[in-house]
Structures are given as structure tokens and as C-alpha cells.
DOVEX-135451 format. One record per atom (N, C-alpha, C): x, y, z; chain; residue in three letters. Coordinates in steps of 0.05 Angstrom, whole numbers, plus 32768, in hexadecimal, padded with zeros to 4 digits. Atoms other than C-alpha are relative to their C-alpha. Layout:
BEGIN
SITE    px    py    pz  chain  res
SITE     X     Y     Z      A  ALA
...
REM end
This chain:
BEGIN
SITE    px    py    pz  chain  res
SITE  8011  7FE9  8000      A  MET
SITE  8000  8000  8000      A  MET
SITE  8012  8018  8000      A  MET
SITE  7FEE  7FE8  8001      A  PRO
SITE  801F  8043  7FED      A  PRO
SITE  7FFC  8013  8017      A  PRO
SITE  8001  7FED  7FEA      A  ARG
SITE  8030  8076  8022      A  ARG
SITE  7FF7  801C  7FF5      A  ARG
SITE  8009  7FE5  8008      A  ARG
SITE  800E  80BA  801F      A  ARG
SITE  8017  8014  8006      A  ARG
SITE  7FEC  7FEA  7FFC      A  VAL
SITE  803B  80F7  8017      A  VAL
SITE  7FF1  801A  7FFF      A  VAL
SITE  800C  7FE6  7FFF      A  LEU
SITE  8024  813C  802B      A  LEU
SITE  8015  8016  8002      A  LEU
SITE  7FEE  7FE9  7FFE      A  GLN
SITE  8044  8181  8027      A  GLN
SITE  7FF3  8015  8011      A  GLN
SITE  800C  7FEC  7FEE      A  GLY
SITE  803B  81B6  805B      A  GLY
SITE  8015  8011  800C      A  GLY
SITE  7FEF  7FED  7FF3      A  VAL
SITE  8058  81EB  8088      A  VAL
SITE  8002  7FF9  801E      A  VAL
SITE  7FFC  8006  7FE3      A  VAL
SITE  8077  81DF  80CD      A  VAL
SITE  7FF5  8017  8010      A  VAL
SITE  800C  7FEB  7FEF      A  VAL
SITE  804D  8205  8100      A  VAL
SITE  800A  7FFF  801D      A  VAL
SITE  7FF5  8002  7FE5      A  SER
SITE  806E  81EB  8140      A  SER
SITE  8017  7FEC  8000      A  SER
SITE  7FEA  8012  7FFD      A  ASP
SITE  80B1  81CC  8152      A  ASP
SITE  800A  7FFE  801E      A  ASP
SITE  7FF9  7FFF  7FE3      A  ARG
SITE  80B0  81D1  819E      A  ARG
SITE  8004  7FE5  800D      A  ARG
SITE  7FFD  801B  7FF4      A  MET
SITE  80AC  8186  81AB      A  MET
SITE  801A  7FF4  7FF6      A  MET
SITE  7FE7  800D  8007      A  ASP
SITE  80EA  815A  81A9      A  ASP
SITE  7FF9  7FEA  7FEB      A  ASP
SITE  8001  8013  8016      A  LYS
SITE  80F0  8134  8167      A  LYS
SITE  7FE4  7FFE  7FF3      A  LYS
SITE  801B  7FFE  800B      A  THR
SITE  80A9  8149  8153      A  THR
SITE  7FFB  801C  7FF5      A  THR
SITE  800A  7FE6  800B      A  VAL
SITE  808E  8180  8126      A  VAL
SITE  7FE3  7FFE  7FF9      A  VAL
SITE  801C  7FFF  8008      A  VAL
SITE  8047  8196  8118      A  VAL
SITE  8000  800D  7FE5      A  VAL
SITE  8000  7FF6  801C      A  VAL
SITE  803A  819F  80CD      A  VAL
SITE  7FE3  8005  7FF9      A  VAL
SITE  801A  7FFA  800A      A  ARG
SITE  7FFE  81C3  80B1      A  ARG
SITE  7FFF  7FFB  7FE2      A  ARG
SITE  8002  8006  801D      A  ALA
SITE  7FEA  81A6  806D      A  ALA
SITE  7FE5  800A  7FF6      A  ALA
SITE  8017  7FF5  800C      A  GLU
SITE  7FB8  81CA  8041      A  GLU
SITE  7FF8  7FF0  7FE7      A  GLU
SITE  800A  800B  8019      A  GLU
SITE  7F8C  81AD  800B      A  GLU
SITE  7FE9  8010  7FF5      A  GLU
SITE  8015  7FF2  800D      A  ARG
SITE  7F5D  81CB  7FD9      A  ARG
SITE  7FEA  7FEC  7FF8      A  ARG
SITE  8016  8011  8007      A  VAL
SITE  7F19  81AA  7FD4      A  VAL
SITE  7FE9  8011  7FF4      A  VAL
SITE  8016  7FF2  800C      A  MET
SITE  7EDD  81BD  7FAA      A  MET
SITE  7FE7  7FFC  8011      A  MET
SITE  8019  8001  7FF1      A  HIS
SITE  7E9D  81CE  7FCF      A  HIS
SITE  7FEB  7FF1  7FEF      A  HIS
SITE  8012  8010  8011      A  PRO
SITE  7E68  819C  7FB8      A  PRO
SITE  7FE8  800F  7FF5      A  PRO
SITE  8017  7FF1  8009      A  LEU
SITE  7E2F  81CE  7FB1      A  LEU
SITE  8008  8019  7FF0      A  LEU
SITE  7FF9  7FE6  800C      A  TYR
SITE  7E50  8211  7FA0      A  TYR
SITE  8017  7FFE  7FEC      A  TYR
SITE  7FEB  8004  8013      A  LYS
SITE  7E89  81F4  7F76      A  LYS
SITE  8017  8014  8002      A  LYS
SITE  7FEA  7FEE  7FFB      A  LYS
SITE  7EBB  8222  7F96      A  LYS
SITE  8016  7FF1  800F      A  LYS
SITE  7FEA  800D  7FF3      A  PHE
SITE  7F00  820D  7FAC      A  PHE
SITE  8004  800C  801B      A  PHE
SITE  7FFD  7FF8  7FE5      A  ILE
SITE  7F0B  8210  7FF7      A  ILE
SITE  801B  7FF4  800A      A  ILE
SITE  7FE8  800B  7FF4      A  LYS
SITE  7F4D  8209  801D      A  LYS
SITE  7FFA  7FF5  801B      A  LYS
SITE  8003  800D  7FE6      A  ARG
SITE  7F4C  81D8  8056      A  ARG
SITE  801B  7FF8  8009      A  ARG
SITE  7FE6  8008  7FF5      A  SER
SITE  7F86  81CB  8084      A  SER
SITE  7FFD  7FED  8018      A  SER
SITE  8000  8014  7FEA      A  LYS
SITE  7F97  8195  80B6      A  LYS
SITE  801C  7FFF  800B      A  LYS
SITE  7FE5  8002  7FF3      A  LYS
SITE  7FD1  818F  80E8      A  LYS
SITE  8007  7FE3  8004      A  LYS
SITE  7FF5  801A  7FFC      A  TYR
SITE  7FFC  8151  80EA      A  TYR
SITE  8019  8001  8012      A  TYR
SITE  7FE8  8002  7FF0      A  HIS
SITE  8030  813D  811E      A  HIS
SITE  8012  7FED  7FF1      A  HIS
SITE  7FED  8010  800F      A  ALA
SITE  806E  8123  80FA      A  ALA
SITE  801A  7FFD  8010      A  ALA
SITE  7FE7  8007  7FF3      A  HIS
SITE  80AE  8102  8113      A  HIS
SITE  8017  800D  7FF1      A  HIS
SITE  7FE8  7FF2  800B      A  ASP
SITE  80ED  812C  8108      A  ASP
SITE  8018  7FF7  8011      A  ASP
SITE  7FEC  800D  7FF0      A  GLU
SITE  8127  8102  8120      A  GLU
SITE  8017  8013  8009      A  GLU
SITE  7FE9  7FEF  7FFA      A  GLU
SITE  815E  8137  811C      A  GLU
SITE  7FF9  801C  800A      A  GLU
SITE  8009  7FE5  7FF8      A  ASN
SITE  8134  8173  8133      A  ASN
SITE  800A  8016  7FED      A  ASN
SITE  7FF4  7FED  8013      A  GLN
SITE  8148  8197  80F2      A  GLN
SITE  7FEB  8013  7FF4      A  GLN
SITE  8014  7FEE  800B      A  CYS
SITE  8105  81B6  80DF      A  CYS
SITE  7FFA  8016  8014      A  CYS
SITE  8007  7FE8  7FF1      A  LYS
SITE  80F3  81FC  80F7      A  LYS
SITE  7FE6  800A  7FF7      A  LYS
SITE  8019  7FF5  8007      A  VAL
SITE  80B3  8223  80F7      A  VAL
SITE  8002  8010  7FE6      A  VAL
SITE  8000  7FF2  8019      A  GLY
SITE  80A2  823C  80B2      A  GLY
SITE  800B  7FF0  7FE9      A  GLY
SITE  7FF5  8011  8014      A  ASP
SITE  80C6  8205  808C      A  ASP
SITE  7FEA  7FF2  7FF0      A  ASP
SITE  8012  8010  8010      A  ARG
SITE  80A1  81E5  8052      A  ARG
SITE  800D  7FE4  7FFE      A  ARG
SITE  7FF5  801C  7FFF      A  VAL
SITE  80A9  8199  805B      A  VAL
SITE  7FEC  7FED  7FF3      A  VAL
SITE  8011  8016  8009      A  ARG
SITE  808E  8159  803E      A  ARG
SITE  8000  7FEB  8016      A  ARG
SITE  8003  8015  7FEC      A  ILE
SITE  8074  8124  806E      A  ILE
SITE  7FF5  7FE7  7FF2      A  ILE
SITE  8009  8019  800B      A  VAL
SITE  8069  80DB  805F      A  VAL
SITE  7FF3  7FEF  8016      A  VAL
SITE  800F  8011  7FED      A  GLU
SITE  8039  80AA  8080      A  GLU
SITE  8013  7FEA  800A      A  GLU
SITE  7FEE  8015  7FF4      A  ALA
SITE  805C  8079  80B0      A  ALA
SITE  7FF1  7FF1  8016      A  ALA
SITE  800D  800F  7FEB      A  ARG
SITE  804E  8047  80E6      A  ARG
SITE  7FFE  8012  8019      A  ARG
SITE  8004  7FEF  7FE8      A  PRO
SITE  8035  8064  8128      A  PRO
SITE  8019  8000  8012      A  PRO
SITE  7FE9  7FFD  7FEE      A  LYS
SITE  806E  807F  8153      A  LYS
SITE  7FF7  8008  801C      A  LYS
SITE  800C  7FF9  7FE7      A  SER
SITE  8042  8099  818B      A  SER
SITE  7FE2  8001  7FFD      A  SER
SITE  801D  7FFE  8001      A  ARG
SITE  7FF9  80A7  819A      A  ARG
SITE  7FF7  8013  7FEA      A  ARG
SITE  8009  7FED  8014      A  ILE
SITE  7FF7  80E2  816A      A  ILE
SITE  8012  8002  7FE8      A  ILE
SITE  7FED  7FFF  8016      A  LYS
SITE  8034  80D9  813C      A  LYS
SITE  7FFD  7FE8  7FEE      A  LYS
SITE  8002  8015  8014      A  ARG
SITE  8027  80B2  80FC      A  ARG
SITE  800D  8009  7FE6      A  ARG
SITE  7FF4  7FF5  8019      A  TRP
SITE  8051  80DB  80CA      A  TRP
SITE  801E  8004  8006      A  TRP
SITE  7FE3  7FFA  7FFE      A  ASP
SITE  809C  80E4  80BC      A  ASP
SITE  8006  8017  7FEE      A  ASP
SITE  7FF6  7FEB  8012      A  VAL
SITE  80BF  8121  80A0      A  VAL
SITE  8013  7FF3  7FED      A  VAL
SITE  7FED  800A  8015      A  MET
SITE  80E2  8111  805E      A  MET
SITE  8019  8010  8003      A  MET
SITE  7FE7  7FF3  7FF9      A  THR
SITE  812B  8121  806D      A  THR
SITE  800B  8012  7FE9      A  THR
SITE  7FF5  7FF0  8016      A  GLU
SITE  813D  813C  8027      A  GLU
SITE  7FF1  801A  7FFD      A  GLU
SITE  800F  7FE8  8003      A  GLN
SITE  8107  8171  802B      A  GLN
SITE  8002  8013  8018      A  GLN
SITE  7FFF  7FEF  7FE8      A  ALA
SITE  8114  818B  8071      A  ALA
SITE  8014  8016  7FFC      A  ALA
SITE  7FEF  7FE7  8002      A  ARG
SITE  8132  81D1  8076      A  ARG
SITE  8005  8009  7FE3      A  ARG
SITE  7FFC  7FF8  801C      A  ALA
SITE  8128  81DB  802B      A  ALA
SITE  7FFA  801E  7FFD      A  ALA
SITE  8007  7FE4  8003      A  GLY
SITE  810A  8220  8036      A  GLY
SITE  8015  8013  800D      A  GLY
SITE  7FEC  7FEE  7FF3      A  ALA
SITE  8144  823A  8061      A  ALA
SITE  801B  7FFD  7FF4      A  ALA
REM end
């Protein structure tokens, strides 16, 4: 089964080895046919603590690492914006 990959912005890096990433998606409203931006926050595992707030990163679905962490930061994309 393929792993999902999302792109988003780091909104918090205060936890150890964990970042919070806000991923936005554009969906069409079923009645009004207008595109709406929806966002969701994901907790992702960042082993080297290299991501900082404001970085654009890609996260990939992974096995559960804790109660709320089910995503990994892709290492080649981390710190790309800085």
C-alpha cells in the first residue's frame, strides 16, 4: 500500500523530535462549486530537530510512533526554505 505524502508549513517545533505541520488542501464546495482552502495539523517525527517554524516540509505517512505521531519528516526536504 503506498504511503501518503503531504506538503505543509511547520507551525511549532517546541517539542523534542516532533514538529507540527499545517497542510492545506483545496476542495470544491459541492453546492456552490467554489474552491475552499481547508487545513489540518499533523504531528510529525523529526529525528535531528532540524526543522524550524516557517519551513516548508514534506511529510510521509509512517507507523505509529506515539499516541499522536503517525508521520515522518522527509529528510531531503527539511530546511529547504532556509
